[in-house]
PLY file of the C-alpha trace (Angstrom):
ply
format ascii 1.0
element vertex 100
property float x
property float y
property float z
element edge 99
property int vertex1
property int vertex2
end_header
12.45 -5.84 -44.97
12.15 -2.10 -44.39
13.61 -0.92 -47.70
12.26 2.61 -47.21
13.99 2.87 -43.83
17.30 1.56 -45.15
17.09 3.92 -48.14
16.44 6.83 -45.79
19.48 5.86 -43.69
21.66 5.62 -46.79
20.44 9.05 -47.92
21.43 10.55 -44.57
24.90 9.00 -44.71
25.35 10.11 -48.32
24.25 13.65 -47.39
26.82 13.79 -44.60
29.50 12.59 -46.97
28.51 15.18 -49.59
28.67 17.94 -46.98
32.16 16.83 -46.07
33.29 16.47 -49.67
31.90 19.81 -50.88
32.51 22.07 -47.88
34.99 20.11 -45.79
32.45 19.97 -42.96
33.50 17.33 -40.46
30.30 18.01 -38.48
28.19 17.11 -41.52
30.05 13.85 -41.87
29.74 13.01 -38.18
26.04 13.90 -38.04
25.38 11.94 -41.21
27.11 8.87 -39.81
25.43 9.09 -36.41
21.90 9.79 -37.64
22.35 7.35 -40.54
23.51 4.59 -38.19
20.58 5.15 -35.84
18.19 5.18 -38.79
19.68 1.97 -40.18
19.40 0.33 -36.77
15.79 1.47 -36.56
15.09 0.04 -40.03
16.67 -3.22 -38.92
14.42 -3.29 -35.86
11.32 -2.61 -37.96
12.37 -5.37 -40.37
12.40 -7.86 -37.49
9.33 -6.52 -35.67
7.04 -3.93 -37.33
5.99 -2.63 -33.91
9.58 -1.80 -32.88
9.62 1.70 -34.35
10.94 3.78 -31.43
14.54 4.18 -32.65
13.44 5.16 -36.15
10.87 7.61 -34.86
13.34 9.22 -32.46
16.12 9.59 -35.04
13.88 10.88 -37.86
12.05 13.22 -35.48
15.29 14.64 -34.11
16.72 15.09 -37.61
13.49 16.77 -38.78
13.69 19.21 -35.86
17.39 20.00 -36.28
17.27 20.40 -40.05
13.97 22.26 -39.84
15.57 24.86 -37.57
18.55 25.12 -39.92
16.20 25.60 -42.88
14.23 28.28 -41.04
17.46 30.08 -40.12
19.21 29.83 -43.50
16.30 29.59 -45.91
18.40 27.26 -48.08
16.60 24.34 -49.65
19.79 22.32 -50.01
20.54 20.48 -47.75
18.47 21.61 -44.76
15.11 21.93 -46.51
15.36 18.61 -48.31
16.55 16.68 -45.27
13.89 18.20 -43.02
11.25 17.33 -45.62
12.48 13.73 -45.98
12.64 13.38 -42.21
9.09 14.68 -41.81
7.90 12.21 -44.44
9.62 9.44 -42.50
7.96 10.56 -39.27
4.55 10.51 -40.98
5.28 7.05 -42.39
6.20 5.76 -38.96
3.09 7.29 -37.42
1.04 5.44 -40.06
2.82 2.21 -39.06
1.88 2.87 -35.44
-1.80 3.29 -36.34
-1.90 0.15 -38.52
0 1
1 2
2 3
3 4
4 5
5 6
6 7
7 8
8 9
9 10
10 11
11 12
12 13
13 14
14 15
15 16
16 17
17 18
18 19
19 20
20 21
21 22
22 23
23 24
24 25
25 26
26 27
27 28
28 29
29 30
30 31
31 32
32 33
33 34
34 35
35 36
36 37
37 38
38 39
39 40
40 41
41 42
42 43
43 44
44 45
45 46
46 47
47 48
48 49
49 50
50 51
51 52
52 53
53 54
54 55
55 56
56 57
57 58
58 59
59 60
60 61
61 62
62 63
63 64
64 65
65 66
66 67
67 68
68 69
69 70
70 71
71 72
72 73
73 74
74 75
75 76
76 77
77 78
78 79
79 80
80 81
81 82
82 83
83 84
84 85
85 86
86 87
87 88
88 89
89 90
90 91
91 92
92 93
93 94
94 95
95 96
96 97
97 98
98 99
């Protein structure tokens, strides 16, 4: 079971919900649900076959790029910096799974 992947997906969904609750941002909620769902699906795939990492790598890489650009533009650690950092850690983890 890919507990790290499922935890990452839950964090993304929770972050989208918090963005909606605090700022009323519907885009945060939608992005959180979409990226969280893809990440959860990727974690499910990895749980069934450790070599089936493509969905997780694509979703975490895309989120790292998007949130990294937002962090560079805004300079705000919360939420862009934290989410880009978590996404980069997930990308590194998945790359380690590929090499193993």
